[in-house]
C-alpha positions as CSV (number, residue, x, y, z in Angstrom):
1,M,-5.7,-6.0,-11.9
2,V,-4.1,-2.6,-12.9
3,Q,-5.1,-0.3,-15.6
4,S,-1.7,-0.3,-17.5
5,K,-0.8,-3.5,-19.3
6,A,2.9,-2.6,-18.9
7,Y,2.6,-1.9,-15.2
8,G,0.8,-5.3,-14.8
9,E,3.5,-7.1,-16.7
10,M,6.2,-5.5,-14.5
11,L,4.3,-6.4,-11.3
12,D,3.8,-10.0,-12.4
13,G,7.6,-10.4,-12.7
14,L,8.4,-8.5,-9.5
15,L,6.0,-10.1,-7.1
16,S,6.2,-13.7,-5.8
17,H,2.3,-13.8,-5.6
18,K,2.6,-15.8,-2.3
19,A,0.4,-13.3,-0.5
20,K,-3.3,-12.9,-1.3
21,E,-3.7,-10.0,-3.7
22,I,-6.5,-7.6,-4.0
23,S,-7.2,-5.1,-6.7
24,V,-7.9,-1.4,-5.9
25,A,-11.5,-1.8,-7.2
26,D,-12.1,-4.8,-4.8
27,A,-10.3,-3.1,-1.9
28,K,-12.6,-0.1,-2.1
29,N,-15.6,-2.5,-1.8
30,I,-14.6,-4.2,1.4
31,S,-16.1,-2.8,4.5
32,D,-14.6,-2.9,8.0
33,V,-11.0,-3.1,6.7
34,I,-7.8,-1.8,8.1
35,F,-5.2,-0.4,5.7
36,V,-1.6,-0.8,6.7
37,D,1.2,1.2,5.1
38,A,4.4,-0.6,4.6
39,R,6.5,2.2,3.2
40,E,9.1,4.2,5.0
41,K,7.9,6.9,7.4
42,K,8.9,9.8,5.0
43,E,6.8,8.2,2.3
44,Y,3.8,7.8,4.6
45,E,4.1,11.4,5.8
46,V,3.7,12.8,2.3
47,S,0.5,10.9,1.8
48,H,-1.4,7.7,2.6
49,I,-4.7,6.0,2.2
50,K,-7.2,7.5,4.7
51,N,-6.8,6.1,8.2
52,A,-4.0,3.8,7.3
53,V,-1.7,2.6,10.0
54,W,2.0,2.9,9.4
55,C,4.2,-0.1,10.1
56,G,7.3,0.5,8.1
57,Y,9.3,-2.0,6.1
58,D,13.1,-1.8,6.7
59,D,12.3,-1.0,10.4
60,F,9.1,-3.0,10.6
61,D,7.9,-3.3,14.2
62,I,4.8,-5.2,15.1
63,N,4.3,-3.0,18.1
64,R,3.2,-0.2,15.7
65,L,0.1,-2.4,15.2
66,K,-0.5,-3.0,18.9
67,G,-4.2,-3.1,19.7
68,M,-5.2,-3.8,16.1
69,D,-7.8,-6.6,15.9
70,A,-6.0,-9.5,14.2
71,S,-9.4,-11.0,13.1
72,K,-10.2,-8.0,10.9
73,K,-9.4,-7.9,7.2
74,V,-6.1,-6.1,6.6
75,I,-4.9,-4.7,3.3
76,V,-1.2,-3.9,3.2
77,Y,0.2,-1.5,0.7
78,C,3.4,0.2,-0.4
79,S,4.4,2.0,-3.6
80,V,3.9,-0.8,-6.0
81,G,3.3,-3.9,-3.9
82,Y,6.7,-5.5,-3.4
83,R,7.3,-4.4,0.3
84,S,3.7,-4.8,1.2
85,E,3.7,-8.4,-0.1
86,K,6.5,-9.2,2.4
87,I,4.7,-7.5,5.3
88,S,1.4,-9.1,4.4
89,L,3.1,-12.5,4.7
90,K,4.7,-11.5,8.0
91,L,1.4,-10.4,9.4
92,K,-0.2,-13.7,8.4
93,K,2.5,-15.6,10.3
94,L,2.0,-13.3,13.3
95,G,-1.7,-14.4,13.5
96,F,-3.6,-11.9,11.4
97,S,-6.3,-14.0,9.9
98,T,-7.1,-12.2,6.6
99,T,-4.3,-10.2,5.0
100,Y,-4.2,-8.9,1.4
101,N,-1.5,-7.2,-0.6
102,L,-2.9,-4.2,-2.5
103,Y,-1.9,-5.0,-6.1
104,G,-0.2,-2.0,-7.7
105,G,0.1,-0.3,-4.3
106,I,-0.6,3.3,-3.6
107,F,0.5,4.2,-7.1
108,E,-2.4,2.3,-8.6
109,W,-4.7,3.6,-5.9
110,K,-3.9,7.1,-7.0
111,N,-3.7,6.2,-10.7
112,E,-7.4,5.0,-10.4
113,G,-8.4,8.4,-9.1
114,N,-8.7,7.6,-5.4
115,P,-7.8,10.2,-2.7
116,V,-4.8,10.2,-0.5
117,Y,-4.3,12.2,2.7
118,D,-1.4,14.1,4.3
119,N,-0.5,13.9,8.0
120,L,-3.0,16.6,8.9
121,G,-5.9,14.5,7.4
122,N,-6.2,16.8,4.3
123,E,-6.7,15.4,0.9
124,T,-3.5,15.9,-1.3
125,E,-2.3,15.3,-4.8
126,K,1.2,14.5,-3.5
127,V,2.5,11.0,-3.6
128,H,6.0,9.9,-2.6
129,A,7.2,8.2,-5.8
130,Y,10.1,6.4,-4.1
131,N,12.6,7.2,-6.8
132,E,12.6,8.2,-10.5
133,K,12.9,4.6,-11.7
134,W,9.8,3.5,-9.8
135,G,8.0,6.8,-10.2
136,V,7.3,6.1,-13.8
137,W,4.4,3.9,-12.7
138,L,2.7,6.7,-10.9
139,T,0.7,8.5,-13.6
140,A,-1.6,10.6,-11.4
141,G,-1.0,13.1,-8.7
142,E,2.1,15.1,-7.9
143,K,5.3,13.0,-7.6
144,I,7.5,13.8,-4.6
145,Y,11.0,12.6,-4.1
146,Y,12.9,13.0,-0.8
């Protein structure tokens, strides 16, 4: 479900696969979907998928999703899919009917040539690469660390 075999092998070992997973290609073909960003605020502020709602991870707060229609399809993402897997399962327990974990996260989203946007709504090449260890899986765009 990701372009790089090595990345796929790493993800297969990292993830529990308890949440429904969706590939970037399939995620792009779902209409009327809400993207939820499960990274830290500083990561989201560098760039995110267009119109994504930020919910956080370490300081996850369901109130950030207040007013969101729990019957809509929700795709949760983070850098590679680990944090978003956990948040996707939380949302399911909180009553969201259809949640997916974006397999490969925003790294794979960008690796496959899809746009990301800054806080002003402008398309950007910048992607917060979390740290240098995890940043090796981001092969497109400009890696930002801070």
